[in-house]
C-alpha positions as CSV (number, residue, x, y, z in Angstrom):
1,M,0.0,0.0,0.0
2,A,2.9,2.3,0.8
3,D,4.5,1.7,-2.6
4,L,1.2,2.2,-4.4
5,K,0.6,5.5,-2.5
6,Y,4.0,6.7,-3.5
7,L,3.5,5.6,-7.2
8,N,0.3,7.5,-7.3
9,R,2.1,10.6,-6.1
10,L,4.8,10.0,-8.7
11,A,2.1,9.7,-11.4
12,K,1.2,13.3,-10.7
13,D,4.5,14.4,-12.3
14,Y,4.6,11.6,-14.9
15,P,1.0,10.8,-15.8
16,N,1.6,8.3,-18.5
17,K,4.1,5.8,-19.9
18,M,5.5,8.2,-22.4
19,A,6.2,10.9,-19.7
20,A,7.8,8.3,-17.4
21,S,9.9,6.8,-20.3
22,A,11.1,10.2,-21.3
23,E,12.4,10.8,-17.8
24,I,14.1,7.5,-17.6
25,I,15.9,8.2,-20.9
26,N,17.0,11.6,-19.4
27,L,18.2,10.1,-16.1
28,K,20.1,7.3,-17.7
29,A,21.8,9.8,-20.0
30,I,22.8,11.9,-17.0
31,L,24.2,8.8,-15.3
32,A,26.6,8.3,-18.2
33,L,28.0,11.8,-17.9
34,P,31.5,12.3,-16.2
35,K,31.4,13.0,-12.5
36,G,31.4,16.8,-11.8
37,T,34.5,18.4,-10.2
38,E,34.4,18.9,-6.4
39,Y,36.5,21.6,-4.8
40,F,37.5,21.5,-1.1
41,F,38.7,24.6,0.8
42,S,39.5,25.0,4.5
43,D,40.3,27.8,7.1
44,L,39.4,30.8,5.0
45,H,39.5,33.1,8.1
46,G,37.9,36.1,6.5
47,E,40.3,36.4,3.5
48,H,37.6,37.3,1.1
49,G,39.8,38.5,-1.7
50,A,42.0,35.5,-1.8
51,F,39.2,33.0,-1.5
52,I,37.0,34.5,-4.1
53,H,39.9,34.6,-6.5
54,M,40.7,31.0,-5.9
55,L,37.1,30.0,-6.7
56,K,36.8,32.2,-9.7
57,S,40.0,30.9,-11.1
58,A,39.0,27.3,-10.2
59,S,42.4,27.1,-8.4
60,G,44.3,27.3,-11.7
61,T,42.0,25.2,-13.8
62,I,40.7,28.2,-15.8
63,K,44.2,29.2,-16.8
64,A,45.0,25.7,-17.8
65,K,41.9,25.7,-20.1
66,I,43.0,29.0,-21.6
67,D,46.5,27.6,-22.3
68,E,44.9,24.5,-23.8
69,H,42.7,26.4,-26.3
70,Y,44.9,29.5,-27.0
71,G,48.5,28.3,-26.3
72,A,49.3,28.3,-30.0
73,V,47.2,31.3,-30.9
74,L,47.7,33.9,-28.2
75,S,50.9,35.3,-26.5
76,E,51.4,34.5,-22.8
77,R,50.5,38.1,-22.0
78,D,47.2,37.9,-23.9
79,R,46.4,34.6,-22.2
80,E,47.1,36.2,-18.8
81,D,44.9,39.1,-19.7
82,L,42.1,36.7,-20.6
83,A,42.5,34.9,-17.3
84,A,42.5,38.3,-15.5
85,L,39.2,39.1,-17.2
86,I,37.6,35.9,-15.9
87,Y,39.1,36.4,-12.4
88,N,38.0,40.0,-12.0
89,A,35.9,41.2,-14.9
90,E,34.9,44.6,-13.5
91,A,38.5,45.6,-12.9
92,E,39.8,44.3,-16.2
93,L,36.9,46.1,-18.1
94,A,37.7,49.3,-16.3
95,R,41.3,49.1,-17.3
96,R,40.6,48.1,-20.9
97,K,38.3,51.1,-21.3
98,K,41.3,53.4,-20.7
99,I,43.7,51.6,-23.0
100,E,41.7,50.2,-25.9
101,K,41.3,52.4,-29.0
102,D,38.2,50.5,-30.1
103,F,36.6,49.2,-26.9
104,D,33.6,47.8,-28.8
105,D,35.9,45.7,-31.0
106,W,37.8,44.5,-28.0
107,C,34.5,43.5,-26.3
108,A,33.5,41.4,-29.3
109,T,36.8,39.6,-29.4
110,A,36.6,39.0,-25.6
111,I,33.1,37.4,-26.0
112,Y,34.4,35.1,-28.7
113,R,37.2,33.9,-26.5
114,L,35.1,33.6,-23.3
115,I,32.6,31.5,-25.2
116,T,35.4,29.0,-26.1
117,I,36.4,28.7,-22.5
118,C,32.8,28.5,-21.2
119,K,32.2,25.7,-23.8
120,S,35.3,23.9,-22.5
121,V,34.2,23.9,-18.9
122,S,30.6,22.9,-19.7
123,T,31.2,19.7,-21.4
124,K,30.4,17.6,-18.4
125,Y,26.9,18.8,-18.1
126,T,23.6,18.3,-19.9
127,R,22.5,21.3,-22.0
128,Y,19.6,21.9,-19.6
129,R,22.0,22.1,-16.6
130,V,24.3,24.5,-18.3
131,R,21.3,26.7,-19.2
132,Q,20.3,26.7,-15.4
133,R,23.7,28.3,-14.6
134,L,23.5,31.0,-17.2
135,P,22.1,34.4,-16.2
136,K,18.6,35.4,-16.6
137,Y,17.8,37.3,-19.9
138,M,21.2,36.3,-21.4
139,D,20.7,32.6,-21.2
140,Y,19.2,32.1,-24.6
141,S,22.0,33.9,-26.5
142,M,24.7,32.3,-24.4
143,D,23.2,28.9,-25.0
144,E,23.1,29.5,-28.7
145,L,26.8,30.6,-28.8
146,L,27.9,27.7,-26.6
147,H,26.4,25.3,-29.1
148,A,27.7,26.9,-32.2
149,D,29.3,24.7,-34.8
150,D,31.4,25.3,-38.0
151,D,28.5,25.3,-40.3
152,A,29.1,28.3,-42.7
153,N,25.4,28.8,-43.0
154,R,25.1,29.7,-39.3
155,A,28.4,31.7,-39.0
156,N,26.6,34.9,-39.8
157,Y,23.9,34.0,-37.2
158,Y,26.4,33.7,-34.4
159,A,28.3,36.8,-35.5
160,Q,25.0,38.8,-35.5
161,I,24.4,37.7,-31.9
162,I,27.7,39.2,-30.8
163,S,27.3,42.3,-32.9
164,S,23.9,42.9,-31.4
165,I,25.2,42.5,-27.8
166,V,27.8,45.2,-28.5
167,S,25.4,47.5,-30.4
168,C,22.7,47.2,-27.6
169,G,25.3,48.6,-25.2
170,V,25.3,45.6,-22.9
171,A,28.7,44.1,-23.8
172,E,30.2,44.9,-20.4
173,E,27.3,43.3,-18.5
174,Y,27.4,40.3,-20.9
175,I,31.1,39.8,-20.3
176,I,30.7,40.0,-16.5
177,E,27.9,37.4,-16.6
178,L,29.8,35.2,-18.9
179,T,32.9,35.2,-16.7
180,E,30.7,34.3,-13.7
181,A,29.1,31.5,-15.7
182,I,32.6,30.1,-16.5
183,S,33.5,30.1,-12.8
184,R,30.2,28.4,-11.8
185,L,30.6,25.7,-14.4
186,A,34.2,25.0,-13.6
187,V,33.3,24.1,-10.0
188,D,30.4,21.6,-9.8
189,K,30.3,21.3,-6.0
190,L,32.1,23.3,-3.2
191,H,32.9,22.0,0.2
192,I,34.2,24.4,2.9
193,I,35.9,22.4,5.6
194,G,35.5,24.9,8.4
195,D,36.7,28.3,9.7
196,I,35.2,31.0,7.6
197,F,35.4,33.5,10.4
198,D,38.0,35.4,12.4
199,R,41.5,36.9,11.8
200,G,40.8,38.1,8.2
201,A,38.7,41.3,7.6
202,H,35.6,40.1,5.8
203,P,34.0,36.7,6.6
204,D,30.7,38.6,6.0
205,T,31.7,39.1,2.4
206,I,32.6,35.4,2.0
207,M,29.2,34.4,3.4
208,D,27.3,36.8,1.1
209,F,29.2,35.3,-1.8
210,L,28.6,31.7,-0.7
211,M,24.9,32.3,-0.1
212,D,24.5,33.0,-3.9
213,Y,26.6,30.0,-4.9
214,H,25.0,27.2,-6.8
215,D,26.1,24.2,-4.7
216,V,28.0,24.5,-1.4
217,D,28.2,22.7,1.9
218,F,30.1,23.4,5.2
219,Q,31.7,21.3,7.8
220,W,31.7,23.6,10.9
221,G,35.1,24.7,12.3
222,N,35.9,25.9,15.8
223,H,35.9,29.5,14.6
224,D,32.5,29.0,13.0
225,I,31.0,27.3,16.1
226,V,31.9,30.3,18.4
227,W,30.0,32.6,16.0
228,M,27.1,30.2,15.9
229,G,27.2,30.2,19.7
230,A,27.3,34.0,19.8
231,A,24.2,34.1,17.6
232,T,22.3,32.3,20.3
233,G,23.3,35.1,22.7
234,N,25.8,33.0,24.7
235,W,28.1,35.4,26.5
236,A,31.1,33.1,26.6
237,C,31.0,32.8,22.8
238,I,30.3,36.6,22.3
239,T,33.2,37.7,24.5
240,N,35.6,35.2,22.8
241,L,34.5,36.4,19.3
242,L,34.9,40.1,20.1
243,R,38.3,39.6,21.8
244,M,39.6,37.9,18.7
245,N,38.2,40.3,16.2
246,I,39.2,43.4,18.1
247,S,42.7,42.0,18.4
248,Y,42.8,41.8,14.6
249,N,41.3,45.3,14.1
250,N,38.1,44.0,12.4
251,F,35.9,46.9,13.2
252,D,34.5,47.4,9.7
253,M,33.2,43.8,9.7
254,L,31.7,43.9,13.2
255,E,30.0,47.3,13.2
256,V,29.4,48.0,9.5
257,G,29.2,44.4,8.2
258,Y,27.1,42.9,11.0
259,G,25.8,46.0,12.8
260,I,27.3,45.1,16.2
261,N,27.2,48.2,18.3
262,L,30.6,48.5,20.0
263,R,30.0,51.9,21.4
264,P,29.1,50.6,24.8
265,L,32.3,48.6,24.9
266,A,34.4,51.6,23.8
267,T,32.9,53.8,26.4
268,F,33.3,51.2,29.2
269,A,36.9,50.6,28.1
270,E,37.9,54.3,28.0
271,K,36.4,54.8,31.5
272,V,38.0,51.7,33.2
273,Y,41.3,51.7,31.4
274,G,41.7,55.4,30.6
275,D,45.2,55.6,32.2
276,D,46.3,52.1,31.3
277,P,48.3,51.9,28.0
278,C,47.2,48.2,27.6
279,E,50.5,47.6,25.9
280,F,50.0,43.9,25.4
281,F,46.6,44.3,24.0
282,K,47.4,46.3,20.9
283,P,45.8,44.9,17.7
284,H,47.4,43.0,14.9
285,I,46.6,45.2,11.9
286,L,46.4,43.0,8.7
287,E,44.1,45.4,7.0
288,E,43.0,49.1,7.7
289,N,39.4,49.9,8.4
290,K,37.8,52.0,5.8
291,Y,34.6,53.0,7.5
292,D,35.2,52.5,11.2
293,P,38.8,53.4,12.0
294,V,39.4,52.9,15.7
295,P,42.6,54.3,17.2
296,P,44.9,51.4,18.2
297,E,45.1,52.9,21.7
298,L,41.3,52.6,22.2
299,A,41.3,49.2,20.5
300,A,43.8,47.9,23.0
301,K,41.6,49.2,25.9
302,M,38.6,47.5,24.3
303,H,40.5,44.3,23.9
304,K,41.5,44.2,27.5
305,A,38.1,45.1,28.8
306,I,36.4,42.3,26.7
307,A,39.1,39.8,27.6
308,M,38.5,40.3,31.3
309,C,34.7,39.8,30.8
310,Q,35.6,36.6,28.9
311,F,37.6,35.1,31.7
312,K,34.9,35.9,34.2
313,V,32.1,34.5,32.1
314,E,34.1,31.4,31.2
315,G,34.9,30.8,34.8
316,Q,31.2,30.8,35.6
317,R,30.5,28.3,32.8
318,I,33.4,26.0,33.9
319,K,31.9,25.9,37.4
320,A,28.4,25.1,35.9
321,H,29.8,22.2,33.8
322,P,32.2,20.0,35.8
323,E,31.7,17.4,33.0
324,Y,33.7,19.7,30.7
325,K,36.8,19.1,32.8
326,L,38.0,22.6,32.4
327,E,38.8,23.4,36.1
328,K,42.5,23.9,35.3
329,R,41.5,27.0,33.2
330,L,40.1,28.7,36.3
331,L,43.0,31.2,36.6
332,L,41.6,34.5,38.0
333,D,41.3,33.1,41.5
334,K,45.0,32.0,41.2
335,I,46.2,35.6,40.8
336,N,48.3,37.0,43.6
337,L,48.1,40.8,43.3
338,E,50.7,41.5,46.0
339,K,53.3,39.3,44.3
340,G,52.2,40.1,40.8
341,T,52.0,36.4,39.9
342,V,49.6,33.8,38.8
343,E,49.7,30.0,39.6
344,I,49.0,27.7,36.7
345,E,48.9,23.9,37.3
346,G,51.2,24.3,40.4
347,V,53.7,26.6,38.8
348,E,53.9,30.3,39.7
349,W,54.5,32.8,36.8
350,P,55.1,36.5,36.9
351,L,52.4,38.7,35.3
352,R,53.5,41.3,32.8
353,D,50.3,43.3,33.5
354,T,48.8,43.6,37.0
355,N,46.2,46.3,36.5
356,F,42.9,44.6,37.2
357,P,40.5,47.4,38.2
358,T,37.3,45.2,37.6
359,L,38.6,42.2,39.5
360,D,37.2,41.5,43.0
361,M,39.5,38.8,44.5
362,A,36.8,37.9,47.0
363,D,34.7,36.8,44.1
364,P,36.9,36.9,41.0
365,Y,34.4,35.5,38.5
366,K,31.7,37.9,39.4
367,L,30.9,40.6,36.7
368,T,30.7,44.1,37.9
369,E,27.3,45.8,37.4
370,E,28.7,47.8,34.5
371,E,30.2,44.6,32.9
372,S,26.8,42.9,33.1
373,E,25.1,45.9,31.5
374,L,27.7,45.9,28.8
375,L,27.2,42.2,28.0
376,N,23.4,42.6,27.9
377,A,23.8,45.3,25.4
378,L,26.2,43.3,23.3
379,E,23.9,40.2,23.4
380,A,21.1,42.3,22.1
381,S,23.3,43.4,19.1
382,F,24.1,39.8,18.2
383,L,20.5,38.6,18.6
384,N,19.1,41.4,16.5
385,S,21.7,41.4,13.7
386,E,19.6,40.4,10.7
387,K,22.6,39.7,8.6
388,L,24.4,37.7,11.1
389,Q,21.3,35.6,11.9
390,R,20.8,35.1,8.2
391,H,24.4,33.9,7.7
392,I,24.2,31.5,10.7
393,N,21.0,30.1,9.5
394,F,22.7,29.3,6.2
395,L,25.6,27.6,8.0
396,F,23.0,25.4,9.7
397,S,21.0,24.6,6.6
398,H,23.9,23.8,4.5
399,G,26.4,22.6,7.2
400,A,27.2,19.8,9.6
401,L,29.8,18.7,12.1
402,Y,31.0,16.3,9.4
403,T,30.0,15.1,5.9
404,V,30.2,11.8,4.1
405,I,30.1,12.4,0.3
406,N,31.2,10.3,-2.7
407,G,33.1,7.9,-0.5
408,N,35.1,10.6,1.3
409,L,34.8,11.9,4.9
410,L,35.0,15.6,5.6
411,Y,35.5,17.3,9.0
412,H,37.4,20.2,10.3
413,G,39.3,19.3,13.5
414,C,39.7,15.7,14.7
415,I,38.1,12.6,16.0
416,P,39.0,12.3,19.7
417,M,41.4,9.3,20.2
418,T,43.5,7.9,22.9
419,E,47.3,7.5,22.8
420,E,46.7,3.8,22.0
421,G,44.7,4.7,18.9
422,E,41.2,3.9,20.2
423,F,38.3,6.3,19.9
424,E,38.1,8.2,23.2
425,Y,34.9,8.3,25.2
426,V,33.7,11.8,25.9
427,E,31.1,12.5,28.7
428,L,28.6,15.3,28.1
429,N,25.2,16.0,29.5
430,G,25.0,12.5,30.9
431,A,26.0,10.8,27.7
432,R,29.2,8.8,27.2
433,L,30.0,8.6,23.5
434,R,32.9,8.2,21.1
435,G,33.6,8.1,17.3
436,K,30.8,8.6,14.9
437,E,28.2,8.3,17.7
438,L,29.9,11.3,19.5
439,M,29.9,13.4,16.3
440,D,26.3,12.7,15.6
441,Y,25.3,13.6,19.2
442,L,27.2,16.9,19.1
443,D,25.7,17.8,15.7
444,D,22.2,17.3,17.2
445,Q,23.0,19.3,20.3
446,V,24.4,22.2,18.4
447,R,21.1,22.4,16.3
448,K,19.0,22.2,19.4
449,A,21.0,25.0,20.9
450,Y,20.1,27.3,18.0
451,F,16.6,26.2,16.9
452,I,14.7,24.9,19.8
453,P,12.7,27.6,21.8
454,K,14.5,27.9,25.1
455,K,13.4,28.4,28.6
456,S,15.5,30.8,30.5
457,E,17.4,28.1,32.6
458,E,18.1,26.3,29.3
459,I,19.8,29.1,27.5
460,G,23.2,28.6,29.2
461,R,23.1,24.9,28.9
462,F,22.4,24.8,25.2
463,G,24.6,27.8,24.2
464,D,27.4,26.4,26.3
465,I,27.8,23.3,24.1
466,M,29.1,25.6,21.3
467,W,31.5,27.3,23.7
468,Y,32.8,23.9,24.8
469,L,33.3,22.9,21.1
470,W,35.3,26.1,20.7
471,L,37.9,25.2,23.4
472,G,37.2,21.9,25.2
473,G,40.0,19.5,25.6
474,N,38.0,16.7,24.0
475,S,36.2,18.8,21.5
476,P,36.5,17.4,18.0
477,L,36.7,21.0,16.6
478,F,39.5,22.2,18.9
479,G,41.8,19.1,19.2
480,K,44.2,20.6,21.8
481,E,44.7,20.2,25.5
482,K,43.9,23.8,26.4
483,M,43.4,27.2,24.9
484,T,46.1,29.5,26.4
485,T,44.4,32.9,25.8
486,F,45.1,34.2,29.4
487,E,48.8,33.1,29.2
488,R,49.3,34.8,25.8
489,L,47.9,38.1,27.2
490,F,49.4,38.2,30.7
491,I,52.5,36.1,30.8
492,A,55.7,37.0,28.9
493,D,57.2,33.5,29.0
494,K,56.2,31.8,25.8
495,A,56.6,28.3,27.3
496,T,53.1,29.0,28.9
497,H,51.6,29.8,25.5
498,K,52.1,26.3,24.0
499,E,48.8,24.5,23.1
500,H,49.6,20.8,22.8
501,T,47.6,18.9,20.3
502,R,45.7,15.8,21.0
503,P,46.9,12.2,20.1
504,Y,44.9,12.2,16.9
505,Y,47.4,14.5,15.2
506,K,50.3,12.1,15.8
507,L,48.2,9.0,15.0
508,I,47.0,10.2,11.6
509,K,50.6,10.2,10.3
510,E,50.2,6.4,10.0
511,R,47.7,4.4,7.9
512,P,46.1,2.3,10.7
513,A,44.4,5.3,12.5
514,C,43.1,6.7,9.2
515,E,41.7,3.3,8.2
516,K,40.0,3.0,11.6
517,I,38.4,6.4,11.2
518,L,37.1,5.6,7.7
519,L,35.6,2.3,8.8
520,E,34.0,4.0,11.8
521,F,32.1,6.2,9.3
522,G,31.1,3.3,7.0
523,L,33.7,4.0,4.3
524,D,36.1,1.8,2.4
525,P,39.8,2.6,3.2
526,A,40.7,1.1,-0.2
527,T,38.9,4.0,-2.0
528,G,37.9,6.6,0.7
529,K,39.8,9.7,1.8
530,I,39.6,12.0,4.8
531,L,39.6,15.8,4.1
532,N,40.7,17.7,7.2
533,G,41.6,21.3,8.0
534,H,42.3,23.2,11.3
535,V,46.0,22.8,11.7
536,P,48.2,24.8,9.3
537,V,50.7,22.6,7.3
538,K,54.1,24.2,7.6
539,I,55.5,23.4,4.2
540,K,58.5,25.5,4.8
541,D,59.5,23.3,7.7
542,G,59.1,20.1,5.6
543,E,55.6,19.1,6.7
544,S,53.3,17.5,4.2
545,P,49.6,17.8,3.9
546,I,49.3,14.1,3.0
547,K,49.0,11.8,6.0
548,G,48.2,8.2,6.7
549,G,49.8,6.8,3.5
550,G,47.6,9.0,1.3
551,L,44.3,8.4,3.2
552,L,44.1,11.8,4.9
553,Y,44.7,15.3,3.5
554,V,45.1,18.4,5.8
555,I,44.2,21.3,3.5
556,D,44.8,24.2,5.8
557,G,47.8,25.7,4.0
558,G,47.4,29.3,5.2
559,I,44.9,31.2,3.2
560,S,44.9,33.5,6.2
561,K,47.7,36.1,6.0
562,A,48.2,35.5,9.8
563,Y,49.5,32.0,9.0
564,Q,51.5,32.5,5.9
565,K,54.8,33.1,7.7
566,Q,54.3,29.7,9.4
567,T,53.2,27.7,6.3
568,G,55.4,29.3,3.6
569,I,52.4,29.2,1.2
570,A,49.0,30.7,0.9
571,G,46.5,27.8,1.1
572,Y,45.5,24.6,-0.6
573,T,42.6,23.5,-2.8
574,F,41.8,19.8,-3.0
575,I,40.3,18.9,-6.3
576,F,38.4,15.7,-7.1
577,N,37.1,15.3,-10.7
578,S,36.3,12.3,-12.8
579,R,39.9,11.4,-13.7
580,F,42.0,12.3,-10.6
581,M,42.4,13.9,-7.2
582,A,44.9,16.8,-6.9
583,L,46.2,19.3,-4.5
584,A,46.7,22.9,-5.7
585,E,49.2,24.8,-3.6
586,H,48.7,28.5,-3.7
587,K,51.0,31.5,-3.6
588,P,50.0,34.7,-1.7
589,Y,47.1,36.7,-3.2
590,T,48.0,40.1,-4.7
591,P,45.2,42.7,-4.4
592,L,44.1,45.0,-7.2
593,Q,46.6,47.8,-7.7
594,A,45.8,51.6,-7.9
595,D,46.5,51.5,-11.7
596,G,43.9,48.8,-12.3
597,T,46.4,46.0,-12.8
598,Q,46.5,42.8,-10.8
599,E,49.1,40.1,-10.7
600,F,47.8,36.5,-10.5
601,H,49.9,33.5,-9.6
602,S,49.0,30.0,-10.9
603,P,49.1,27.4,-8.1
604,V,51.4,24.4,-8.1
605,M,49.3,21.5,-9.0
606,K,50.1,18.0,-7.7
607,T,48.1,14.9,-8.7
608,V,47.8,12.6,-5.7
609,E,45.7,9.8,-7.2
610,V,44.6,8.8,-10.7
611,M,41.2,7.0,-11.0
612,P,41.5,3.5,-12.4
613,E,38.8,4.4,-14.9
614,R,36.9,7.6,-15.5
615,L,34.2,8.2,-12.8
616,L,30.7,8.8,-14.0
617,I,27.8,10.4,-12.2
618,A,26.6,6.8,-11.9
619,D,29.5,6.2,-9.5
620,T,28.5,9.1,-7.2
621,D,26.0,9.7,-4.4
622,Q,24.0,11.7,-6.9
623,G,24.1,8.6,-9.1
624,I,22.5,6.4,-6.3
625,V,19.6,8.9,-6.0
626,L,19.1,9.0,-9.8
627,K,19.2,5.1,-10.0
628,E,16.5,4.9,-7.4
629,K,14.4,7.3,-9.3
630,V,14.9,5.3,-12.4
631,K,13.7,2.1,-10.6
632,D,10.7,4.0,-9.2
633,L,9.8,5.1,-12.7
634,E,10.2,1.6,-14.0
635,N,7.8,0.4,-11.3
636,L,5.4,3.2,-12.3
637,I,5.4,2.1,-15.9
638,E,4.7,-1.5,-14.7
639,A,1.8,-0.2,-12.7
640,F,0.5,1.6,-15.8
641,N,0.9,-1.7,-17.8
642,E,-1.0,-3.6,-15.2
643,G,-3.8,-1.1,-15.0
644,V,-3.1,-0.6,-11.2
645,I,-2.8,3.2,-12.0
646,K,-4.6,4.8,-14.9
647,E,-2.6,6.8,-17.5
648,V,-3.7,10.4,-18.1
649,F,-3.0,12.1,-21.4
């Protein structure tokens, strides 16, 4: 009965044998197409310019296509100019307007060349799917040009299309849309393996860009989860987030991008730390603010003010959650103001800053009245930021703690493991879990924290799970023993700053641990791979992104400028197409120059695995779904033939 009910519903869309047969023909044809190209990125950290360039250039694939088609026709300079047009059409058009004697003629030539590249990147798709990724109003003409042939009878037809584009005055818009179509077609599916936020100036721009992208998913990182927690109003997450972004001078993003009102914090900081130079709290300035320049002296005071709020709020949460096992991070009560020291795990360290005007040593984790008012105001800003809530909703709807897709396992941080290589049990909220079961439980808890209507006493409990995932010793998103924020701010000795990684990071260097993880998630180690981020790979020190005998790839290569001195490169892209898997190793991104020029560097491409035979859509997860639909349609045709369901014409 259940099958018949479903078939009757299916018959609404395919009311007769001819309609069902036509769809079967279509689906079987799609199954025979090559697998689409998947791109994997990690640890974007707000570097919007570099990331968007990597995506628009398809991590070097576009330039390779240009060289393939025009290597014997155009000079290297002309090929680079064509690539620049695809990467940043608006800037290249503006430059060309200034230097071309006949701009219309240049536009016509550019359209011809762009159509050639667009045709090249669209060969894996059905004509219908290509049309879906073409822009509204221009899709008909682009579709015609993409399917032009060498027939002399039609040459004038195609030439007339391009001539009309120019004469109608829409050549610039057409070129921009055509370059966008090339980038969309070059990347079939995009995976972001965590950490869109923090350090870099504009994660908000990245999120705006990705919300318009045709096919993207996220595996949440620790820097994402703290923003997700802040969006619930959790004070521990809010204070961590603000401390980090103030320390990197990201005021434009906070106040202009997300509309977070920092005036109450600035007023409070100026009042409390007016005579304190806050020397060790000055911001790292990677980019200047255009719209909300805050003097470094005031930023330092704001940084110290919010850091002290953070330590107090975190102390309260640690005491409320003994199961988090974070008692060693209760440090405010270990301060000795007379001696100017702090005791950490039995060792006394001198403090380089002993000005604590808001600290009451009789109750060190109690917020002052003004601090409580400040955090209430900041919470309201986060809860009422329409753009932030929209971005976080998108992270939930398109994201997860981990993803299994096309035989591969994607997650940001780690799977908690013991020194002996077993999955480590983690106790949370009365549950004792490990491996996949732990990841599924945490994913569920994070969703409940954001979506389930909360009673007042539940807000702290649900929001706190995100804060725990940000810095907990057994958090699969953090993967370190402790987060040494207090030590980095208040203790000069760098020995206290070290954050030791969990056993996972040593174990994955060998194949057995990676095989164990793949099997835990139902994957075949003979074919499956693990795509991992979180820990920057220091190529300059001889580290390799390839672990576990080729089973695991750490693709955090330092897209963030803050990490590039450590890594020696500027990020990785992992590419998985129908023929091979490859790693693209990127050089630092060069922004647009004042004269309108921009230098682009092609990444170093390394093939890490060649497929035994070309993969088709039939071999993918999408193929499984399509095969099931074919079977359902065949059952529907059988029901028509047997008269169980009547055909409608």
